[in-house]
N, C-alpha and C positions, 0 to 999 in steps of 0.2 A: 134173299138179296142176290143180286147179280154179282159175279166175280169180275175182277179186273180183266181177266182173259176175255170175258164176254164183251166188255166195253171196247177193248182194243179191236176185237173182230168186227164189231159194229162200226167203229170209226173207219176201219180199213175197207168196209163195204162202200162207205161214202167217198173216201179219198184213197184211191189205190196208187197214187203217184207221189205220196209223201214219204221220202226216204226216212224222215225223222220218226214217223209213226212206226214203220217197220223196225227201225233201230231201237226205239223205246220198248216196243213189244218184245224184241229179241232180248233186251236187257232184263225185262220182267221174267221171261222164260229162263234165262241164264240164272238169275237169282233164285228161281224156283227149282233149279237143277234139272230142267227139262232141256238138255243140251241138243239133242237132234232137232227139236222144234225151234230152238233158238238159232241154230245154224241156218235153217231155212229162211228165217226172217232177216238175218244178217246178209245172207246171200242176195235176197231181193233188194235190200237197202243198198248194198254195194253195187248192184246193177243200176239202180236209179241214180246213185251219186258215187261214181267211181273215184277211188283214191282219197276218200275221206278217212283221215287217220284214226278217228275214234271208232268208226264202223269197222275198219279193217283190223284194228287191234282187238276188239271184242270178238270179231269173227274168228280171228286166229286163236284167241284164247279158248273158245269152245271147241275148236278143232283139236287143240292140244289136249284138252281134258278128255277127249274121246280117242286119244292116241293116233290122231291123223296128223302126225308130226311133219311129214314131208309137205302136205298141203298147207299146213300152218306156216312153215318156213318160207315156202314159195310166196305166199300172200304177204308175209312180213318183209321179205326182201324187196318186193314191189313197193310196199308202203314206205319203207325206209328210204328207198331211192327218191321218193317224192318229199319225204319229211325226215331227212337224215338226223335231225336234232330232237326228234320226238322221244321223250323219256320213256313213256309206256311201251312204245313199239320195241325199243332196244331192250327193255327189261323183259318183255315176254319172250323175245328171241333168246336172251341169256338163260331164261328158265328152261326153255326147250333144250338148249345145248347142254345145260347142267344136269337136269333131272331125267331127261328122256334119252338123249344121245350119249351122255357121259363124255362129251367132247369139252374138256375143261379149258383148253386154250381159247376156243371160240366163246365159251361161256364167260371167261374173264374179259375178252375183248368187248363183248356187247354189254356186259355189266359196267365196264369202265365208260363206255359211250353213254350209257344211261346216267351214270353218276356225273359225268361232265355236263349234263344238261338238266341237272336238278335246279329247281327254283331255290334261290337263296333263302335259308331259314326253314327249309322243309326237308330235313334229313330222311333218308330212306334206308332202313336197315336190311330190307330184302335184297336190294341190289348190292349193298356192301357185303352181306353174308355170302351171296353167290360168288362175288369176286374173292373174298377171303378164303372160302372153301376151295375154290378153283386153284388159287395160288398155293394153298397147302398141298393139294393133291398133285400139283406139278412141281413140287419141291422148291417153290419160291418162298421159303420160310420167313425171311425178314419182311417181305411185302405183306405176307399173310398176317404176321403179328401186328404190323401197323394197322391193317384193316380191322382185325379183331379188337385191338385197343381202342380204335375209334368207335366201334360198336358199343363196347362196354362202358366207354366214357359217357354215354348218353343214358345209362341204366340207373334206375332207382334200386334200392336194396332188394325189393321184391322181384324185380326183373331177373335177378341172378338165379332165383329158385326155378324159373322156367327155362333158363338159358345157360345152365351150368356147363353144358357141353362145350361152350365157347372157351371157358377156362381150361377145360381138358385139352382142347385143340391147341391153345397157346402153349400149354405144357409140353405137348408132343412136338410142336415146332422148335421149342428151345431144346428139347431132348435130341432131336436130329441135328441141331446146331452144336451139340455137345456143351451146352450151357446149363449144367446140371442144377446149379443153385436156383436159377430162374425157373427151370422146369419144376423143381420141387415146390417152389412158391405157388405156382398156378395149380398144380395138382392138389396141394393142400387147400387152396381156396375153393376148388371145385368140390372137394369132400366136405367142406363146411356147409355147402348147400344141398348136396345129394351124395349118397353112398354109391358113387358111380363106378362101375366095374372098369371102365377104360382108365379112369384116374388112378384107381388102385393098382391096375396093371402097370401104368406108367410110373407110379411111385416105386414099384418093385424093380422095374427095369433100370430106373434112374439110380436106385441105391446100389444095384449090382455094378453099374458102369462107374460109379464113384470109386 
């Protein structure tokens, strides 16, 4: 049987001016982890339909995955200039600043912009996590705690087993604020879900400071 790739290529032989075809083919290649090939399709799609936010967002995403961070940021800044309130564009830029550039102030800024443009009733823990971690790393402990508490407020019991590190992070925020009882509470909660070395270390530091 013929693959989806075959049908996309056949369709593009018939219609070489459809930006949607190139975009959808790029999405297929991205989902197949064929990032250099996906990049080429998004580039053509972007040339055919400049400033389309979904095209530019996915184009930037595959550039980021390939560590072409400056190219991705340039593309995103241009896209955000045209669509300043686009959630995905701001989130991708926040991801680059946080995970690639380690620029936590900029990561916080664009994560906040993304969160300000969330659809009501559709929470996004990725944007909230980037902002919370950025705030913790820039010593904005109170604001970080507020974000972390908002994240875990949406958790089911099983979610804590996969995200126990958030409890440890809250513990460290309280530890740096010298609120030792609160720190101990969250380190203990973390250890209920995972024998996590950071929480054990935090407990040790907290007991010494008391």
